[in-house]
N, C-alpha and C positions, 0 to 999 in steps of 0.2 A: 718452548716447543708448543706447536699448535696441533690439535687433533682435527683432521680434515675428513669430511664425509663426501664421498664421490657417488654419483649415480651414473651408471655406465650401461650402454647398449652395445651389443656386438652380434655379428653374424658368425656363428661358430663353425661354419662349413670347413674352413681351412685351418682350424685350430685343433690342437690335441687337448682340448679342455681348458679350464681356467688355470689350474695349478702349474706353476713353473716346473719344467723338467729339462734336464740336460739334453741338448740336441734336438729339442722339439719346439715348435712354434706354439706358444700359449698366450692367453689373454693377459695373465698376470705378468708374464715376461715382457710383453710389449709395453704395458703401462709402467712397470718399474724401469725399463730402459728409457722411456720418455722422461720420467722423473730424474733419472741420472743425468741425461743430457741437459735438462733444465736447471738442476740444482747442484750437480756434482756430487750428490749423496747417494749411497746405496741404501735405498729405502725398502721396507717391507710393506706391501699393499695387501691388506687382509680383506677377503670377500665374505659376503654373507653365506656363501656355499660354493663348493667346487663343482661347477658344471662339467659334464663329461665331453669327450670328443664329439663334435658335431652338434652340440646343444647351443641354442641361442639365448639372448637375453634382451628384454626391453628395459628392465629395471633392476639390474644387478647393483648391489650396494657394496661399497668398499670403504675402508678406513685406513688412514695413514698418518703417522705422527712425524713432524719434522719442523725445522725452524723456517716457517713460511713467512717470507717478507714480500711476497707478490700479492697484489690485490686479487680477491677471489675471481672477479670477472676476467681479469687478465690471465689468471692461472688456468681457467677452463680453456680459453682460446689458445694459450701457449701449448698446453698438453695436446689438444686436438691437431695443432699444426705439426706435431711430432709423431702422432699416432697414424697407423695405416687406415685406409678407408673403411675397413670392416670393424673398427672399434671407435666408439665416440664417447666422450665424457659429456653427459647432458646437463649435469648440475654439480656445483661445488658449494659446500657449506662448512662453516666452522662448527664442530660438534662439541658436546660436553666432554670433559677430560676422561670420564669413565666409559664413554661410548666405544663399543667394539662391533663392527659390522656383523660378525657371526654370533657372538654370545649375547648381544643385546636384542636380537631379532625375536619378535613375538609371533608373527604370522607370515607365511609365504604363500603366494599364489603362482601356480604354474599354469600355462596354457599349452594344450596339445592340439595341433592342427593336422587333420587326417582326411585324405580322400577315401571314400568308402565305395567299393564296387567299381566296375568298369576296368580301365587300364591306368597305370601310373603315368604321370606327365613327365616328359623330359625337361620341361622348362623350369618347374619348381621342385625338382627332385631333391634338392638340398634343403628345402624349406618346409616341406609337407610330407607327413608320413603317408603310408598306403595300407589299406585293408581290403582284400580282394572280394570279400563276401558282402552281400546286402544284409542289413540289420533291421530288427524290429525295435522301434523306439519305445514301445510299451515295456518290453523286457529290460531295456537299458534303464528306464525310469525306476523300475522295481529294484534293480540291482543297486542303483544310486542310494536308495533309501536304506539299504542294508549296510553299505560302506560308510555312510556319513556317521559321525559320532566318534567316541573314544573306543579303540579296539587294540588288541594285540595284532600287529600287521606283519608278523614273522612270515606268513604265507604269501606276502606281497612284496618281497624284496629278494635281491639276488642271494643265492645260498652261500656265497663266499664273503658276505658282509662281516665286519669285525665287531659290530656293536653287540651288547648283551641285553639292552632294554629295547623292546620292540613296540612298546605302547606309544601310540600317536593319536592325535585327535584331528579328524577331518571336519572342518566347519561347514564346508559346502562343496558339492560337485554340481556344476551347471554345464549346459552345452547349448550351442546354437548351430542349426543346420541351414546351409544355403546350397541348394543343388546337391552335389555329392560331397561337399566339404562340411565336415563336422569340426567345431571348435569347442574343446572341453576345457573348462576352468576348474582347477582343483586347489582349494585353499585349506591349509592346515597349520598346526603349530610346529611342524617339522616333518621331514620325510626321510625314510630309509633309502638305501642305495637302490636305484631303479624303481622306486615305489610308484611314482606317478606313471611311468611308462607301463608298469604292470597293471595298475588300476585301469588305465585306458584300454589296454589289451583285454582285461577281464570284462569290462563293459561291452566291448565289441564282440568278444567271444560268446558272451551271454546273449547279446542281441542277434547273433547269427545262429545260435543254437548249438555251437560247438561244445559249450559247457552249460551247466544248469545253475539256477539260483541255489539249489542245495549244495552244489560244489563250492560256491562262494561261501556259504555258511560254514562248510567244513573247513575251508582254508582259514577262516577267521577263528574257528574253534580249536583246530589242531595245530595251526602254524605250518601245515604241510604245503609247500610250494606247488606240488603237483596238481592241486585242486584249483588253483587260480589260473588266469589266462596268460596269453603270450606276452613277452616283453616287446613293446613297440620299439621301432628303430629310433635313434636319437634325433634325427633331423627334423622331426615334427614338434620337438619340445622347446618351449620358451620359458625362461624365468621372467614372469610378468611383473611381480610386485613383491617387495619386502616391507613389512610394517613393524614399527617400533613404538614405544612410548616416546615422550618428548626427548629429542636427541640433540637439538641444536640450541646454541646460545642466543 
């Protein structure tokens, strides 16, 4: 048995997320179907995280164990020949036996792309989020300083989450503005359900004056979701990069 590490990109617009679900089109389902056609084996392809419906990825990582007799270069092209156009395997490597795409991950970076102000575009509506109000970058910068670091982020996740430990560390939040397009990069050791979308919504709501810096501090202190900002729509979110310690042989 070989442990194989896959790097995958996908446009999530027409998927019901990563995780396989009966009667739904999912990224995991498409990849496992391709493996079945190629190998005749029902394999379990485990990802670094389960992206939601409409969320995209540049650098999703997955791992799969099977009796691999195909050269890695050929395996990559064979899979891509079987996959639909909105999913691509960009890299294939043999990994250490104990490597697991989810449990071995040390850092993840998400990118959120959003048009701020004006009107939403019909052309890229599946790829870019939209925020209708203009924002003050100085206020966003101030909010970033508060959110970076290790905190209890209970006030920055969906209220129906099943986890009991809400402590996470945000290593950095950066953004780049080009015209009305903002690209936010959020890097951390892990994320709660909808956490990145809420962080970006909070930054924008602070920037527009809808909520205050004091509200953000209260959300961190009390864990009360009502103090943080809106949950941005999924279509602007991209899993950009997953980092590990040494994983390949």
